[in-house]
Structure formats: structure tokens, C-alpha cells
LUMPARO-171279 format. One line per field, with one value per atom (N, C-alpha, C, O, CB): atom name; residue number from 1; x negated, y negated, z negated. Coordinates in steps of 0.05 Angstrom, whole numbers, plus 5000, padded with zeros to 4 digits. Glycine has a CB too. Layout:
atome CA ... .
num NUM ... .
c1 X ... .
c2 Y ... .
c3 Z ... .
//
This chain:
atome N CA C O CB N CA C O CB N CA C O CB N CA C O CB N CA C O CB N CA C O CB N CA C O CB N CA C O CB N CA C O CB N CA C O CB N CA C O CB N CA C O CB N CA C O CB N CA C O CB N CA C O CB N CA C O CB N CA C O CB N CA C O CB N CA C O CB N CA C O CB N CA C O CB N CA C O CB N CA C O CB N CA C O CB N CA C O CB N CA C O CB N CA C O CB N CA C O CB N CA C O CB N CA C O CB N CA C O CB N CA C O CB N CA C O CB N CA C O CB N CA C O CB N CA C O CB N CA C O CB N CA C O CB N CA C O CB N CA C O CB N CA C O CB N CA C O CB N CA C O CB N CA C O CB N CA C O CB N CA C O CB N CA C O CB N CA C O CB N CA C O CB N CA C O CB N CA C O CB N CA C O CB N CA C O CB N CA C O CB N CA C O CB N CA C O CB N CA C O CB N CA C O CB N CA C O CB N CA C O CB N CA C O CB N CA C O CB N CA C O CB N CA C O CB N CA C O CB N CA C O CB N CA C O CB N CA C O CB N CA C O CB N CA C O CB N CA C O CB N CA C O CB N CA C O CB N CA C O CB N CA C O CB N CA C O CB N CA C O CB N CA C O CB N CA C O CB N CA C O CB N CA C O CB N CA C O CB N CA C O CB N CA C O CB N CA C O CB N CA C O CB N CA C O CB N CA C O CB N CA C O CB N CA C O CB N CA C O CB N CA C O CB N CA C O CB N CA C O CB N CA C O CB N CA C O CB N CA C O CB N CA C O CB N CA C O CB N CA C O CB N CA C O CB N CA C O CB N CA C O CB N CA C O CB N CA C O CB N CA C O CB N CA C O CB N CA C O CB N CA C O CB N CA C O CB N CA C O CB N CA C O CB N CA C O CB N CA C O CB N CA C O CB N CA C O CB N CA C O CB N CA C O CB N CA C O CB N CA C O CB N CA C O CB N CA C O CB N CA C O CB N CA C O CB N CA C O CB N CA C O CB N CA C O CB N CA C O CB N CA C O CB N CA C O CB N CA C O CB N CA C O CB N CA C O CB N CA C O CB N CA C O CB N CA C O CB N CA C O CB N CA C O CB N CA C O CB N CA C O CB N CA C O CB N CA C O CB N CA C O CB N CA C O CB N CA C O CB N CA C O CB N CA C O CB N CA C O CB N CA C O CB N CA C O CB N CA C O CB N CA C O CB N CA C O CB N CA C O CB N CA C O CB N CA C O CB N CA C O CB N CA C O CB N CA C O CB N CA C O CB N CA C O CB N CA C O CB N CA C O CB N CA C O CB N CA C O CB N CA C O CB N CA C O CB N CA C O CB N CA C O CB N CA C O CB N CA C O CB N CA C O CB N CA C O CB N CA C O CB N CA C O CB N CA C O CB N CA C O CB N CA C O CB N CA C O CB N CA C O CB N CA C O CB .
num 1 1 1 1 1 2 2 2 2 2 3 3 3 3 3 4 4 4 4 4 5 5 5 5 5 6 6 6 6 6 7 7 7 7 7 8 8 8 8 8 9 9 9 9 9 10 10 10 10 10 11 11 11 11 11 12 12 12 12 12 13 13 13 13 13 14 14 14 14 14 15 15 15 15 15 16 16 16 16 16 17 17 17 17 17 18 18 18 18 18 19 19 19 19 19 20 20 20 20 20 21 21 21 21 21 22 22 22 22 22 23 23 23 23 23 24 24 24 24 24 25 25 25 25 25 26 26 26 26 26 27 27 27 27 27 28 28 28 28 28 29 29 29 29 29 30 30 30 30 30 31 31 31 31 31 32 32 32 32 32 33 33 33 33 33 34 34 34 34 34 35 35 35 35 35 36 36 36 36 36 37 37 37 37 37 38 38 38 38 38 39 39 39 39 39 40 40 40 40 40 41 41 41 41 41 42 42 42 42 42 43 43 43 43 43 44 44 44 44 44 45 45 45 45 45 46 46 46 46 46 47 47 47 47 47 48 48 48 48 48 49 49 49 49 49 50 50 50 50 50 51 51 51 51 51 52 52 52 52 52 53 53 53 53 53 54 54 54 54 54 55 55 55 55 55 56 56 56 56 56 57 57 57 57 57 58 58 58 58 58 59 59 59 59 59 60 60 60 60 60 61 61 61 61 61 62 62 62 62 62 63 63 63 63 63 64 64 64 64 64 65 65 65 65 65 66 66 66 66 66 67 67 67 67 67 68 68 68 68 68 69 69 69 69 69 70 70 70 70 70 71 71 71 71 71 72 72 72 72 72 73 73 73 73 73 74 74 74 74 74 75 75 75 75 75 76 76 76 76 76 77 77 77 77 77 78 78 78 78 78 79 79 79 79 79 80 80 80 80 80 81 81 81 81 81 82 82 82 82 82 83 83 83 83 83 84 84 84 84 84 85 85 85 85 85 86 86 86 86 86 87 87 87 87 87 88 88 88 88 88 89 89 89 89 89 90 90 90 90 90 91 91 91 91 91 92 92 92 92 92 93 93 93 93 93 94 94 94 94 94 95 95 95 95 95 96 96 96 96 96 97 97 97 97 97 98 98 98 98 98 99 99 99 99 99 100 100 100 100 100 101 101 101 101 101 102 102 102 102 102 103 103 103 103 103 104 104 104 104 104 105 105 105 105 105 106 106 106 106 106 107 107 107 107 107 108 108 108 108 108 109 109 109 109 109 110 110 110 110 110 111 111 111 111 111 112 112 112 112 112 113 113 113 113 113 114 114 114 114 114 115 115 115 115 115 116 116 116 116 116 117 117 117 117 117 118 118 118 118 118 119 119 119 119 119 120 120 120 120 120 121 121 121 121 121 122 122 122 122 122 123 123 123 123 123 124 124 124 124 124 125 125 125 125 125 126 126 126 126 126 127 127 127 127 127 128 128 128 128 128 129 129 129 129 129 130 130 130 130 130 131 131 131 131 131 132 132 132 132 132 133 133 133 133 133 134 134 134 134 134 135 135 135 135 135 136 136 136 136 136 137 137 137 137 137 138 138 138 138 138 139 139 139 139 139 140 140 140 140 140 141 141 141 141 141 142 142 142 142 142 143 143 143 143 143 144 144 144 144 144 145 145 145 145 145 146 146 146 146 146 147 147 147 147 147 148 148 148 148 148 149 149 149 149 149 150 150 150 150 150 151 151 151 151 151 152 152 152 152 152 153 153 153 153 153 154 154 154 154 154 155 155 155 155 155 156 156 156 156 156 157 157 157 157 157 158 158 158 158 158 159 159 159 159 159 160 160 160 160 160 161 161 161 161 161 162 162 162 162 162 163 163 163 163 163 164 164 164 164 164 165 165 165 165 165 166 166 166 166 166 167 167 167 167 167 168 168 168 168 168 169 169 169 169 169 170 170 170 170 170 171 171 171 171 171 172 172 172 172 172 173 173 173 173 173 174 174 174 174 174 175 175 175 175 175 176 176 176 176 176 177 177 177 177 177 178 178 178 178 178 179 179 179 179 179 180 180 180 180 180 181 181 181 181 181 .
c1 4779 4758 4737 4728 4745 4728 4708 4680 4676 4706 4663 4636 4622 4608 4619 4625 4613 4624 4609 4617 4650 4663 4654 4649 4694 4651 4642 4613 4607 4643 4596 4568 4567 4552 4552 4583 4583 4593 4581 4600 4614 4624 4603 4597 4650 4590 4570 4546 4536 4561 4537 4514 4520 4503 4506 4545 4553 4553 4553 4580 4553 4554 4527 4526 4575 4506 4480 4463 4460 4466 4453 4439 4408 4398 4447 4394 4365 4354 4363 4353 4336 4324 4294 4280 4331 4284 4255 4238 4245 4250 4214 4193 4202 4194 4184 4218 4226 4222 4231 4256 4209 4198 4170 4159 4197 4159 4133 4132 4147 4109 4113 4111 4108 4094 4087 4123 4122 4143 4147 4096 4156 4177 4204 4209 4176 4220 4248 4266 4270 4256 4277 4293 4321 4333 4295 4332 4360 4379 4380 4362 4393 4410 4438 4452 4411 4447 4473 4495 4518 4472 4488 4508 4531 4554 4495 4528 4551 4570 4594 4542 4558 4574 4590 4614 4556 4578 4592 4614 4634 4572 4610 4630 4654 4675 4617 4652 4674 4689 4678 4662 4713 4727 4732 4732 4754 4736 4740 4714 4715 4749 4692 4666 4658 4649 4644 4661 4654 4671 4662 4656 4697 4715 4708 4708 4744 4701 4693 4667 4666 4688 4648 4624 4629 4619 4603 4646 4653 4666 4660 4671 4685 4699 4680 4683 4720 4662 4643 4625 4619 4625 4615 4598 4613 4603 4585 4639 4655 4661 4662 4681 4664 4669 4644 4647 4676 4621 4596 4593 4584 4571 4600 4599 4617 4608 4609 4640 4658 4647 4648 4687 4638 4627 4604 4601 4619 4587 4563 4569 4551 4541 4594 4602 4590 4585 4594 4585 4572 4592 4616 4562 4581 4597 4589 4603 4594 4566 4556 4541 4530 4539 4541 4526 4505 4511 4545 4481 4459 4457 4455 4431 4457 4452 4425 4419 4474 4409 4382 4382 4395 4363 4368 4367 4355 4336 4350 4367 4390 4413 4436 4384 4408 4430 4444 4467 4420 4430 4443 4465 4485 4422 4463 4485 4510 4532 4477 4507 4530 4544 4569 4520 4530 4542 4553 4575 4522 4538 4545 4568 4584 4521 4571 4593 4620 4636 4591 4627 4654 4657 4680 4660 4636 4637 4644 4661 4611 4632 4638 4668 4681 4620 4678 4706 4724 4743 4713 4718 4733 4733 4753 4723 4709 4706 4715 4716 4678 4719 4728 4705 4710 4750 4681 4658 4644 4650 4637 4626 4611 4589 4579 4599 4583 4562 4540 4545 4572 4515 4491 4472 4463 4478 4465 4445 4416 4410 4448 4400 4371 4358 4360 4359 4345 4335 4305 4291 4345 4294 4266 4259 4276 4258 4235 4226 4230 4225 4197 4240 4243 4270 4274 4222 4288 4314 4336 4356 4322 4333 4354 4348 4325 4357 4368 4363 4365 4375 4384 4354 4356 4336 4317 4383 4341 4324 4327 4349 4329 4304 4304 4283 4265 4298 4288 4267 4255 4270 4279 4229 4215 4199 4187 4197 4198 4182 4166 4178 4201 4140 4123 4122 4125 4094 4117 4115 4097 4092 4142 4086 4068 4082 4101 4049 4073 4081 4058 4037 4089 4064 4043 4018 3996 4054 4023 4000 4003 4006 3999 4002 4004 4024 4030 4010 4035 4054 4078 4076 4041 4099 4123 4134 4127 4144 4154 4167 4197 4206 4156 4212 4241 4250 4235 4256 4274 4284 4314 4328 4279 4322 4350 4355 4337 4358 4379 4385 4383 4394 4414 4369 4363 4389 4391 4346 4410 4435 4455 4475 4448 4449 4469 4470 4490 4463 4449 4449 4443 4428 4428 4456 4453 4454 4463 4475 4445 4448 4478 4496 4438 4482 4509 4518 4536 4528 4505 4512 4500 4478 4501 4517 4507 4507 4528 4525 4483 4479 4472 4453 4457 4488 4483 4469 4479 4509 4446 4432 4441 4442 4401 4449 4457 4440 4435 4487 4430 4416 4422 4435 4385 4414 4420 4401 4410 4418 4375 4355 4336 4326 4340 4330 4308 4286 4287 4315 4265 4241 4219 4217 4233 4201 4179 4186 4171 4155 4208 4218 4208 4217 4211 4192 4180 4200 4199 4160 4218 4238 4257 4263 4254 4266 4284 4270 4283 4294 4246 4231 4228 4232 4203 4222 4220 4247 4248 4210 4269 4295 4302 4315 4317 4293 4298 4283 4293 4289 4258 4243 4258 4259 4215 4268 4283 4307 4312 4292 4322 4346 4340 4353 4361 4319 4311 4300 4304 4291 4285 4274 4296 4293 4255 4318 4342 4357 4375 4361 4349 4362 4385 4398 4372 4390 4412 4403 4379 4423 4422 4416 4420 4438 4435 4403 4406 4425 4421 4378 4447 4468 4460 4468 4495 4444 4435 4428 4430 4457 4419 4412 4427 4427 4380 4440 4454 4446 4446 4485 4440 4433 4449 4458 4402 4453 4466 4448 4458 4472 4422 4404 4378 4368 4398 4369 4342 4324 4331 4344 4302 4282 4262 4241 4268 4268 4253 4223 4207 4264 4217 4189 4171 4147 4188 4183 4167 4162 4147 4181 4173 4166 4178 4168 4138 4198 4210 4222 4219 4231 4234 4246 4225 4229 4261 4203 4181 4170 4164 4159 4168 4158 4178 4170 4152 4203 4224 4231 4240 4249 4227 4235 4226 4243 4225 4201 4193 4207 4214 4162 4212 4225 4255 4267 4222 4267 4295 4300 4322 4305 4280 4283 4308 4322 4282 4314 4337 4363 4382 4342 4363 4387 4389 4369 4386 4413 4417 4408 4410 4446 4399 4393 4409 4405 4361 4427 4443 4439 4437 4473 4438 4436 4460 4464 4409 4476 4498 4488 4499 4516 4466 4454 4424 4411 4458 4414 4386 4374 4383 4380 4353 4339 4311 4295 4341 .
c2 9247 9261 9241 9224 9284 9242 9223 9229 9251 9225 9210 9214 9237 9252 9188 9239 9261 9288 9307 9257 9290 9315 9322 9345 9312 9302 9307 9318 9337 9281 9305 9314 9343 9360 9296 9349 9376 9397 9418 9378 9390 9408 9412 9435 9396 9391 9394 9410 9428 9366 9404 9419 9449 9465 9409 9455 9484 9498 9523 9486 9483 9495 9494 9502 9482 9484 9483 9506 9508 9455 9522 9546 9541 9530 9570 9550 9549 9574 9596 9546 9571 9593 9592 9575 9593 9609 9608 9616 9633 9626 9604 9611 9608 9623 9639 9587 9581 9552 9536 9589 9544 9560 9572 9586 9543 9565 9577 9582 9571 9558 9599 9605 9579 9561 9624 9579 9557 9536 9519 9545 9536 9516 9528 9551 9508 9512 9520 9504 9480 9516 9517 9504 9500 9518 9521 9476 9470 9475 9459 9440 9497 9506 9495 9501 9537 9478 9465 9481 9472 9437 9503 9518 9527 9527 9541 9536 9543 9518 9522 9554 9495 9470 9465 9458 9446 9468 9463 9484 9477 9464 9508 9529 9526 9539 9556 9509 9505 9480 9458 9502 9482 9458 9437 9413 9466 9445 9425 9409 9385 9439 9423 9410 9392 9370 9430 9403 9387 9362 9340 9404 9365 9342 9321 9297 9351 9331 9313 9297 9273 9328 9311 9298 9278 9255 9319 9286 9268 9243 9220 9282 9246 9223 9205 9180 9233 9216 9200 9184 9160 9218 9197 9183 9162 9140 9203 9167 9148 9123 9101 9161 9128 9105 9087 9063 9115 9099 9083 9068 9045 9101 9081 9068 9043 9022 9088 9045 9022 9001 8977 9031 9009 8990 8975 8951 9005 8988 8974 8959 8946 8995 8960 8944 8955 8939 8916 8981 8992 8992 8997 9021 8987 8989 9013 9022 8964 9025 9049 9066 9056 9043 9092 9111 9125 9135 9131 9126 9142 9167 9166 9125 9190 9216 9226 9226 9236 9235 9244 9274 9289 9237 9282 9310 9327 9319 9314 9350 9361 9362 9358 9390 9366 9368 9341 9341 9379 9319 9293 9291 9276 9272 9304 9304 9316 9305 9320 9338 9353 9335 9336 9379 9320 9303 9277 9269 9297 9265 9238 9238 9219 9226 9257 9257 9255 9238 9281 9273 9271 9245 9235 9295 9235 9210 9187 9170 9204 9187 9166 9167 9146 9170 9191 9194 9184 9169 9223 9192 9184 9154 9142 9199 9142 9113 9096 9071 9107 9109 9094 9078 9056 9075 9089 9075 9095 9119 9066 9084 9100 9117 9110 9083 9140 9158 9158 9160 9187 9155 9155 9176 9174 9126 9196 9215 9204 9193 9241 9208 9204 9231 9247 9186 9236 9263 9264 9243 9272 9288 9293 9284 9286 9324 9274 9264 9285 9309 9255 9275 9293 9306 9321 9313 9302 9316 9299 9311 9323 9273 9256 9249 9242 9230 9250 9242 9211 9198 9255 9200 9172 9155 9165 9162 9129 9110 9112 9111 9081 9114 9117 9098 9088 9146 9093 9080 9103 9120 9057 9103 9124 9112 9091 9141 9127 9118 9142 9163 9106 9138 9158 9154 9131 9158 9175 9173 9195 9215 9173 9191 9209 9232 9227 9194 9256 9279 9286 9275 9303 9305 9314 9324 9319 9337 9338 9350 9342 9359 9381 9316 9307 9285 9270 9331 9284 9264 9276 9299 9241 9262 9269 9244 9222 9285 9248 9225 9231 9253 9220 9209 9210 9190 9171 9205 9194 9176 9171 9186 9188 9148 9141 9130 9118 9120 9133 9121 9090 9079 9129 9078 9049 9033 9012 9040 9042 9026 9031 9018 9031 9050 9057 9037 9037 9085 9022 9002 8975 8972 9010 8955 8928 8907 8913 8922 8883 8861 8859 8861 8834 8855 8854 8880 8879 8846 8902 8927 8928 8920 8951 8938 8944 8974 8987 8930 8985 9013 9026 9018 9019 9047 9064 9089 9103 9070 9096 9120 9142 9137 9116 9165 9187 9212 9219 9194 9225 9249 9267 9258 9244 9292 9311 9307 9307 9339 9303 9303 9280 9275 9330 9265 9246 9260 9264 9218 9267 9281 9260 9245 9306 9260 9241 9214 9195 9253 9213 9188 9180 9160 9166 9197 9190 9187 9168 9210 9206 9205 9182 9168 9232 9178 9155 9129 9111 9156 9126 9101 9097 9074 9103 9117 9115 9107 9091 9141 9117 9110 9081 9068 9128 9070 9042 9025 9004 9035 9033 9018 9019 8998 9030 9042 9044 9026 9012 9073 9026 9009 8980 8966 9014 8971 8943 8936 8915 8936 8955 8950 8947 8933 8973 8960 8958 8932 8925 8981 8916 8891 8893 8873 8879 8917 8921 8916 8914 8949 8914 8909 8935 8951 8887 8940 8964 8957 8939 8972 8972 8969 8984 8977 8978 9006 9022 9050 9057 9023 9065 9094 9109 9102 9098 9131 9148 9177 9186 9144 9191 9220 9236 9226 9224 9261 9280 9284 9282 9307 9291 9297 9281 9277 9326 9271 9258 9276 9282 9229 9285 9300 9280 9275 9321 9269 9247 9253 9235 9239 9278 9285 9283 9285 9313 9279 9276 9247 9242 9290 9228 9200 9185 9164 9197 9196 9184 9156 9139 9202 9152 9126 9104 9083 9127 9110 9090 9083 9060 9100 9104 9099 9083 9065 9125 9088 9076 9047 9032 9093 9041 9014 8991 8974 9011 8989 8966 8965 8943 8966 8988 8989 8982 8973 9016 8985 8978 8948 8939 8990 8933 8903 8894 8876 8892 8907 8899 8914 8911 8870 8930 8946 8968 8977 8958 8976 8997 9025 9032 8997 9040 9068 9083 9079 9074 9101 9116 9146 9156 9109 9161 9190 9200 9193 9201 9218 9230 9247 9246 9247 9261 9278 9271 9270 9309 9267 9263 9286 9293 9236 9298 9321 9313 9330 9346 .
c3 1824 1809 1801 1817 1827 1776 1766 1779 1790 1736 1778 1788 1775 1787 1786 1748 1733 1742 1746 1703 1745 1754 1782 1788 1753 1799 1826 1826 1840 1844 1810 1808 1798 1809 1790 1777 1766 1787 1790 1741 1802 1822 1844 1851 1835 1853 1874 1864 1878 1883 1840 1829 1827 1832 1801 1820 1818 1844 1845 1805 1866 1893 1908 1931 1909 1895 1907 1896 1871 1901 1914 1906 1907 1927 1924 1887 1888 1901 1894 1859 1920 1934 1929 1940 1966 1910 1904 1927 1944 1879 1928 1948 1977 1994 1943 1982 2009 2015 1999 2015 2035 2058 2053 2069 2082 2029 2022 1992 1977 2032 1983 1955 1938 1944 1950 1915 1897 1901 1884 1898 1925 1931 1924 1930 1960 1910 1905 1923 1919 1874 1944 1964 1953 1941 1990 1957 1949 1973 1991 1939 1971 1993 1989 1970 1994 2008 2006 2021 2022 2016 2034 2050 2032 2042 2064 2007 1991 1986 1985 1964 1984 1980 2006 2004 1974 2029 2054 2059 2071 2077 2049 2052 2034 2038 2048 2014 1994 2002 1999 1965 2012 2022 2000 2006 2034 1976 1954 1949 1946 1928 1947 1943 1966 1962 1938 1991 2014 2017 2023 2040 2011 2012 1990 1995 2008 1966 1945 1952 1948 1918 1964 1973 1995 1994 1983 2015 2037 2026 2034 2057 2007 1995 1980 1982 1977 1965 1949 1968 1963 1931 1989 2009 2024 2029 2028 2032 2046 2029 2039 2055 2003 1985 1984 1983 1956 1984 1984 2010 2011 1979 2032 2058 2058 2068 2081 2048 2046 2027 2034 2037 2004 1984 1995 1990 1959 2012 2023 2048 2059 2029 2058 2082 2107 2126 2078 2109 2133 2156 2153 2128 2180 2205 2221 2239 2221 2215 2228 2208 2188 2252 2213 2196 2213 2234 2182 2202 2214 2198 2173 2216 2211 2198 2207 2231 2204 2188 2194 2199 2185 2171 2220 2228 2205 2193 2253 2200 2212 2193 2201 2222 2168 2148 2144 2136 2122 2149 2148 2168 2163 2152 2191 2211 2199 2202 2236 2185 2174 2154 2153 2162 2138 2118 2130 2123 2096 2148 2157 2176 2175 2171 2193 2213 2200 2208 2231 2181 2169 2153 2150 2152 2142 2127 2146 2139 2112 2169 2189 2197 2199 2214 2202 2209 2186 2191 2216 2162 2139 2134 2127 2114 2138 2133 2157 2154 2125 2180 2204 2216 2227 2197 2215 2227 2247 2247 2205 2263 2282 2269 2248 2304 2283 2274 2294 2318 2269 2285 2302 2292 2269 2303 2309 2301 2304 2325 2317 2284 2287 2288 2270 2263 2311 2317 2317 2318 2343 2316 2321 2349 2367 2316 2353 2379 2401 2397 2378 2424 2447 2450 2469 2447 2431 2431 2444 2453 2403 2446 2457 2486 2492 2440 2503 2531 2533 2516 2550 2554 2560 2544 2532 2554 2544 2530 2500 2489 2540 2487 2457 2445 2458 2449 2419 2403 2386 2376 2385 2384 2370 2347 2349 2389 2324 2301 2290 2284 2280 2287 2275 2245 2235 2287 2230 2201 2191 2204 2187 2167 2154 2139 2124 2136 2143 2127 2108 2109 2145 2091 2072 2087 2079 2054 2109 2125 2154 2171 2122 2160 2188 2192 2174 2206 2217 2224 2239 2248 2241 2241 2256 2268 2261 2239 2286 2299 2300 2304 2328 2297 2300 2321 2327 2273 2332 2353 2349 2336 2380 2361 2362 2390 2402 2340 2401 2427 2424 2405 2437 2443 2441 2441 2427 2465 2455 2456 2434 2433 2483 2416 2396 2372 2358 2385 2368 2346 2358 2377 2325 2347 2357 2335 2313 2378 2341 2321 2313 2329 2333 2287 2276 2263 2247 2297 2271 2259 2230 2226 2275 2211 2184 2181 2181 2162 2178 2181 2154 2140 2201 2147 2124 2133 2151 2109 2120 2126 2106 2082 2124 2117 2100 2106 2129 2105 2084 2087 2063 2044 2089 2065 2043 2019 1996 2054 2024 2003 2008 2030 2001 1986 1986 1971 1947 1972 1987 1975 1974 1955 1992 1994 1993 2006 2002 2008 2020 2031 2059 2069 2013 2071 2097 2119 2135 2104 2121 2143 2139 2158 2144 2115 2109 2115 2127 2079 2107 2113 2142 2152 2100 2158 2187 2199 2218 2200 2188 2199 2194 2211 2186 2171 2166 2186 2195 2137 2193 2213 2240 2254 2216 2248 2273 2273 2293 2278 2252 2250 2254 2269 2223 2240 2242 2269 2280 2220 2281 2308 2329 2349 2316 2324 2342 2337 2353 2339 2317 2311 2291 2285 2335 2281 2262 2234 2228 2265 2216 2187 2172 2177 2176 2152 2135 2113 2097 2123 2112 2091 2066 2044 2101 2069 2046 2055 2079 2025 2036 2040 2018 1994 2038 2026 2008 2013 2036 2010 1991 1994 1974 1953 1989 1981 1963 1939 1916 1977 1943 1921 1924 1946 1920 1901 1900 1883 1860 1888 1894 1879 1868 1881 1897 1846 1834 1830 1832 1809 1824 1819 1844 1841 1808 1868 1892 1899 1919 1915 1885 1888 1912 1920 1889 1924 1948 1943 1961 1959 1920 1914 1914 1925 1887 1900 1899 1927 1933 1881 1944 1970 1987 2003 1984 1983 1999 1990 2007 1998 1965 1955 1972 1979 1926 1980 1996 2023 2032 2001 2035 2061 2059 2079 2073 2036 2032 2033 2041 2006 2025 2024 2010 2020 2053 1988 1972 1978 1963 1975 1999 2005 1983 1973 2034 1977 1956 1965 1989 1947 1945 1949 1927 1904 1946 1936 1918 1922 1945 1921 1900 1901 1885 1862 1889 1896 1882 1859 1837 1901 1864 1844 1842 1863 1850 1818 1814 1799 1777 1800 1811 1798 1793 1782 1816 .
//
């Protein structure tokens, strides 16, 4: 399937939900895409191809929808999967990173032993919005001594400026969006 055909298939399976989670917001619901085996397989294949192209040895999936996308990509690409979770969700020793939200701050964590020098890590998430969570994940990866292979998202909401915020943190690593809105 061509990249254009894949994008069209994926777009046709993403549902807009007006006024969720608050008035004025149009939520991009990917559950219809996940429920369609052809669309989910096409997305997994496209992401796995990027994983291979970027030379990743591990994939980080960002909580929570990033987990759903990243785990099958890791299996397909034959690399390890590492969850990056909200603070307080992982047992044992973790690395934690705070980041700014529109109205406050949040923190994410990764198991300290899951990433190491020599690892080339691809970050996968469903949406690039403002870029805060992705930026914090890049900091965690580097603090663990690993290298950032790139960031890949299903959708980029360009009007929210996430790419511009993320560019300095990428330090030349690629950022790919399957769909740009």
C-alpha cells in the first residue's frame, strides 16, 4: 500500500468527537482505527518501516495510546518495547522527568534499567500536540545514556506548535507524522 493510500485509510478510520474533553475541543478518536484490522495493520507496518529506517533498537511508547501503537510495532520490527508512564505507575527504580502543560506541570517515568548506552530509541505516540510529553521523553532517554533515533506519531496537530517546540530537543533526530492536520 502506498503512503498516500495508507494515510487515506487511516484518516477514514479516525473519528472526530466534538467538545471532548471540554467545549471547543475536537478529540481525534483512534478507536475505530484500532478496531479495523486492515487499518491497524497498515499503521503498524508503516511505523515498523520507520523503526527499521531509523535504525532503532528499542521503542518507547508514551502513555497511554502510545502503548497501543508501539507494542505491536516493536514485535513487528523485532526490537524491545519500553513503556513511559505517568509518575508513580512503575515499580522499582525509575528516572522521572517533569514537563510543562498548558495549565500546570506533569511528570513521566521510565524504569532506570530499561535503557542503556548503545540503545537507539524511537519514540512512538498517537498525537503530537504541544510537544511537552515527547520533549520530556527525549530528556529521559538521554539521561539513561541512550541515543534518540527519532520520534514518530500517527497524527500531528500542526496548529498547536508541537514540532517547533520539539525541534531543539530532537538535536537532529527525525520527526515523522503519518498524518499532518
